[in-house]
C-alpha positions in Angstrom: -0.1 -0.1 0.5 1.1 3.4 -0.7 1.5 5.7 2.1 3.7 8.8 1.9 4.0 11.0 5.0 6.7 13.7 5.8 8.3 16.9 4.1 11.5 16.9 2.1 13.4 19.6 1.1 15.0 18.9 -2.2 16.2 20.4 -5.5 15.7 21.2 -9.1 18.4 21.0 -11.5 19.0 23.7 -14.4 16.6 21.3 -16.6 13.6 20.7 -14.2 14.9 17.5 -13.1 13.9 16.4 -9.2 15.8 13.8 -7.8 12.8 12.5 -5.6 13.9 11.1 -2.0 15.0 7.7 -1.0 12.1 7.6 1.5 9.5 8.5 -1.4 10.9 5.8 -3.2 11.1 3.3 -1.3 6.7 3.8 -1.1 6.3 3.1 -4.5 5.0 0.2 -5.9 7.5 -2.4 -7.1 6.3 -2.8 -10.4 5.4 -0.1 -12.4 6.9 2.3 -9.8 9.1 4.0 -12.1 5.9 5.5 -14.2 4.4 8.5 -12.1 2.2 11.0 -12.6 2.0 15.2 -12.3 -0.6 17.2 -12.4 -1.8 20.7 -11.9 -3.0 21.1 -8.1 -6.2 23.0 -6.5 -3.4 25.3 -5.1 -0.3 26.8 -7.0 1.7 23.5 -6.4 1.8 19.5 -8.7 0.8 16.5 -7.0 2.6 13.5 -7.8 1.0 10.3 -8.0 2.1 6.1 -8.8 0.5 4.8 -11.9 -1.8 3.0 -9.4 -3.0 5.3 -7.4 -3.2 8.0 -10.5 -5.8 5.0 -12.0 -8.0 5.5 -8.7 -8.2 9.4 -9.8 -8.8 8.8 -13.2 -11.8 6.7 -13.0 -13.7 8.5 -11.3 -13.3 11.8 -13.3 -13.6 9.5 -15.8 -17.0 7.6 -15.3 -18.8 11.5 -14.9 -21.9 11.6 -17.6 -20.0 13.6 -20.1 -23.7 15.2 -21.1 -23.4 17.3 -18.0 -21.8 20.5 -18.6 -19.9 21.2 -15.2 -18.5 17.5 -15.5 -16.8 18.1 -18.7 -15.3 21.3 -17.5 -14.0 19.5 -14.4 -12.6 16.2 -16.7 -11.3 19.0 -19.0 -10.1 21.4 -16.6 -8.5 18.0 -14.3 -7.4 16.0 -17.2 -5.6 19.2 -19.0 -2.5 19.0 -16.4 -1.8 16.0 -16.5 1.3 14.4 -17.5 2.8 10.5 -17.7 6.9 10.8 -16.5 9.0 8.1 -15.6 12.1 7.8 -13.2 15.5 8.0 -14.9 18.4 5.5 -14.0 19.1 8.6 -11.0 15.9 8.6 -9.1 15.2 11.9 -11.1 12.2 12.8 -12.7 11.5 15.7 -15.3 8.9 18.1 -14.6 7.7 20.1 -17.7 8.4 23.4 -18.2 4.5 24.7 -17.6 4.3 23.0 -15.1 7.5 24.5 -13.3 5.6 27.6 -14.2 2.4 26.6 -12.4 4.3 25.9 -9.1 6.1 28.6 -9.2 9.1 26.3 -9.1 12.8 27.2 -9.7 15.6 25.7 -7.7 13.9 24.3 -4.3 11.2 22.2 -3.5 9.4 20.4 -0.7 8.0 17.9 -0.8 5.1 17.0 1.2 3.7 13.1 1.2 -0.4 13.5 1.7 -1.1 9.8 1.8 -1.7 8.2 -1.8 0.5 11.5 -3.8 2.6 13.6 -3.0 2.9 17.6 -3.1 5.1 19.3 -4.7 5.8 23.3 -3.5 8.2 26.1 -4.1 9.1 26.7 -0.2 8.1 30.0 0.0 4.4 29.1 -1.6 3.8 26.2 0.7 4.9 28.4 3.6 1.7 31.0 2.6 -0.6 27.6 2.9 0.3 25.9 6.1 -1.8 26.2 9.7 0.4 28.5 12.1 -2.2 28.4 14.8 -2.3 24.8 16.2 -5.9 25.7 17.9 -7.0 25.9 14.1 -6.2 22.5 13.1 -7.6 21.3 16.2 -10.6 22.8 15.3 -10.0 21.2 11.3 -9.3 17.5 12.9 -12.4 17.9 15.4 -14.7 19.1 12.5 -13.3 16.2 10.1 -12.5 13.4 11.9 -14.9 13.0 14.2 -17.5 12.2 11.3 
């Protein structure tokens, strides 16, 4: 089972390649773990999925009724921001230039494990999206974890 957690500081090279930390690589599924999917996040970040996890999301999106206008908009906008990449022999993945621009990535990135996927953030942008007040985190946890 894929289970990503923690934060990792990473560097991107001049070509936009990112080396996955060993703890993330260790969680990739065996047999097909070199094939990953990157999509644009709802916030200004990138979402990195192992292919097996993305297929679950794709199944939900592609199963929507194409005759519903809102569903078509969701499918079009969600899937147009998706690309499949493979890790090279050095454990690097090449992030397309348009995605680097979308997530405001340059030389440094923060990788954040969020269960079945990994978010890739510009460190300064990520900081702005963090909860800094412990009571706010407590309220959210109480609201959504007590259901």
